[in-house]
C-alpha positions in Angstrom: -13.7 9.2 -4.0 -14.3 8.3 -7.6 -13.3 4.7 -8.3 -10.5 4.4 -10.9 -9.4 1.0 -11.8 -5.8 -0.3 -11.2 -5.0 0.4 -14.9 -2.2 -1.9 -15.9 -1.2 -2.9 -12.3 -3.2 -6.1 -12.5 -1.4 -7.2 -15.6 2.0 -6.1 -14.2 1.4 -8.1 -11.0 0.0 -11.2 -12.8 3.2 -13.1 -12.1 2.0 -13.2 -8.5 -0.9 -15.5 -9.5 -2.5 -16.5 -6.3 -1.0 -19.6 -4.7 -0.6 -20.8 -1.2 2.9 -22.0 -2.0 5.0 -18.9 -2.7 7.8 -18.1 -0.3 6.8 -15.6 2.4 8.0 -14.5 5.8 6.2 -12.4 8.4 8.0 -9.1 9.3 10.1 -9.0 12.5 9.2 -5.5 13.5 11.7 -5.2 16.3 14.6 -6.4 14.1 13.4 -4.0 11.4 13.4 -1.1 13.9 17.0 -1.9 14.8 18.1 -2.0 11.2 16.4 1.2 10.0 17.8 3.2 12.9 21.4 2.2 12.2 23.1 5.0 10.3 25.7 2.5 8.9 23.1 -0.1 7.7 22.0 -0.4 4.1 18.5 -0.6 5.7 18.8 2.9 7.3 15.3 4.3 6.7 16.3 7.7 5.2 18.4 5.9 2.6 15.6 3.6 1.7 13.0 6.4 1.5 15.3 8.4 -0.8 15.7 5.5 -3.1 11.9 4.9 -3.1 11.1 8.5 -3.9 13.5 8.3 -6.8 11.7 5.1 -8.0 14.8 3.0 -7.7 14.0 -0.4 -9.3 17.1 -2.0 -8.0 16.0 -2.3 -4.3 16.2 -5.8 -3.0 13.1 -7.5 -1.4 14.6 -7.1 2.1 15.1 -3.4 1.4 11.5 -3.1 0.3 10.3 -4.9 3.4 12.4 -2.7 5.7 11.1 0.4 3.9 7.4 -0.5 4.1 7.2 -2.1 7.5 9.8 0.3 8.9 7.4 3.2 8.2 5.4 2.2 11.3 8.3 3.7 13.4 8.2 7.0 11.5 6.7 10.1 13.2 4.3 10.6 10.2 2.8 7.1 10.6 -0.9 7.6 11.1 -2.9 4.8 9.5 -6.3 6.3 10.5 -5.4 9.9 9.8 -7.3 12.1 7.3 -5.0 13.6 4.7 -5.1 17.4 4.6 -5.8 17.5 0.8 -8.2 14.6 0.7 -11.2 16.8 0.1 -9.4 18.8 -2.6 -8.5 15.7 -4.4 -11.9 14.2 -4.1 -13.5 17.4 -5.5 -11.4 17.0 -8.7 -12.0 13.3 -9.0 -15.8 13.7 -8.8 -15.8 15.4 -12.2 -17.1 13.3 -15.0 -14.2 14.5 -17.3 -10.8 15.8 -16.5 -9.0 18.4 -18.5 -5.3 19.2 -18.4 -5.6 21.4 -15.4 -7.6 18.8 -13.5 -5.0 16.1 -14.2 -2.3 18.4 -12.9 -4.3 19.0 -9.7 -4.7 15.3 -9.2 -0.9 15.0 -9.3 -0.4 18.0 -7.1 -2.9 17.1 -4.4 -1.6 13.5 -4.6 2.0 14.6 -4.0 0.8 16.6 -0.9 -0.9 13.5 0.5 2.0 11.2 -0.3 4.3 13.6 1.5 2.5 12.4 4.7 1.8 8.9 3.7 4.1 7.7 0.9 2.5 4.3 0.6 -1.1 5.5 -0.1 -1.7 3.1 -3.1 -5.1 4.6 -3.9 -3.6 8.1 -4.3 -0.7 6.6 -6.3 -3.2 4.9 -8.6 -5.0 8.2 -9.2 -1.7 9.7 -10.1 -1.2 6.9 -12.6 -4.5 7.8 -14.2 -3.4 11.4 -14.4 0.1 10.7 -15.8 -1.4 8.3 -18.4 -3.9 10.9 -19.6 -1.2 13.6 -19.7 1.1 11.3 -21.8 3.8 11.5 -19.1 5.4 8.1 -19.6 8.4 8.9 -17.4 6.5 9.7 -14.3 4.0 7.0 -15.1 6.7 4.3 -15.1 8.3 5.8 -11.9 4.9 5.5 -10.1 4.6 1.9 -11.3 8.0 1.1 -9.7 6.9 2.7 -6.4 3.6 0.7 -6.4 5.4 -2.5 -7.2 7.8 -1.8 -4.3 4.9 -1.7 -1.9 3.2 -4.8 -3.4 6.4 -6.8 -3.3 6.7 -6.1 0.4 3.1 -7.0 1.1 3.1 -10.2 -1.0 6.3 -11.3 0.8 4.6 -11.4 4.2 2.0 -14.2 3.7 -0.7 -15.6 1.5 -3.8 -14.5 3.5 -5.3 -18.0 3.7 -5.2 -18.2 7.5 -4.3 -16.3 10.6 -0.9 -18.1 10.6 -0.1 -17.0 7.1 -1.9 -13.7 7.1 -0.8 -10.8 5.0 0.9 -8.1 7.2 -0.3 -4.6 6.4 0.4 -1.2 7.9 -2.7 0.4 6.4 -6.1 -1.3 6.3 -6.7 0.2 2.8 -3.9 -2.1 1.6 -6.2 -5.1 2.3 -8.5 -4.1 -0.5 -5.6 -3.3 -2.8 -4.2 -6.8 -2.3 -7.6 -8.4 -2.9 -7.9 -6.5 -6.2 -4.4 -7.2 -7.4 -4.7 -10.9 -6.7 -7.8 -11.0 -8.9 -10.5 -11.4 -6.2 -13.5 -9.2 -5.3 -14.4 -8.1 -1.8 -17.9 -9.2 -1.0 -18.1 -8.5 2.7 -18.4 -8.5 5.5 -15.2 -7.4 7.1 -14.6 -8.5 10.7 -11.9 -8.0 13.4 -10.7 -10.9 15.5 -7.8 -10.1 17.9 -5.3 -8.2 15.7 -6.5 -9.8 12.4 -8.9 -8.3 9.9 -10.8 -10.9 7.9 -12.4 -9.9 4.6 -14.8 -12.2 2.8 -14.3 -12.5 -1.0 -16.8 -13.3 -3.7 -17.0 -16.8 -5.2 -13.8 -17.7 -7.1 -12.2 -20.6 -8.9 -10.0 -21.8 -6.0 -12.8 -21.8 -3.4 -11.2 -19.2 -1.2 -13.8 -17.7 1.2 -11.8 -14.8 2.6 -8.4 -13.4 3.5 -6.7 -12.6 6.8 -4.6 -9.5 7.5 -2.4 -8.8 10.5 -3.1 -5.1 11.4 -1.1 -4.9 14.6 0.7 -1.6 13.8 -2.7 0.0 12.9 -4.2 -1.1 16.2 -1.1 0.0 18.2 -1.2 3.4 16.6 -4.9 3.7 17.4 -4.3 2.7 21.0 -1.5 5.3 21.3 -3.7 8.1 19.9 -6.5 7.2 22.5 -4.0 7.2 25.4 -2.9 10.7 24.5 -6.4 12.1 24.8 
């Protein structure tokens, strides 16, 4: 797809200036599973998803973590699936210029993809581009809140500097989103060791060579899909 920058996301996330000393905690998937399936819990998944879709900016960090990491237990979780409207969206994005109708289609196709994968940050970013060019500030701000919700959860899981402090992602595309938001550039190569992805980054001021990402849910999902064949 056509590459569209993260617009103002980088500046909005600047307060997360890269450091190996922010507070973080790896997700406890089994505990999260218990909480999101409890009808009486504030972490009940349907409640959290409803708030997310309404762009509720009052969600606590723990609620954001239960929402994001809890999605791995949802029936729609398919980290390597190909969205039904991916080709339609790509066709519009390949245009050198986008008129009003094109921008509306970007939003429409994006909504269809997000109905299956609500945390597709790339698609959300394309929608930001469309909303900005349509002058739709209300939906633009709502999309910002949703993206910040995902980034908050991701950044709470680690710092990526080692396997021990790896970022925990439920979609490998989020690895590249995190690298961009933290102000680094992916240089390659990408390698898989056990259940960790390691992505090498370009030369930078702090001398970081690469980042580690725990992709256990992605690999588990892949294993299950193979076992069904």
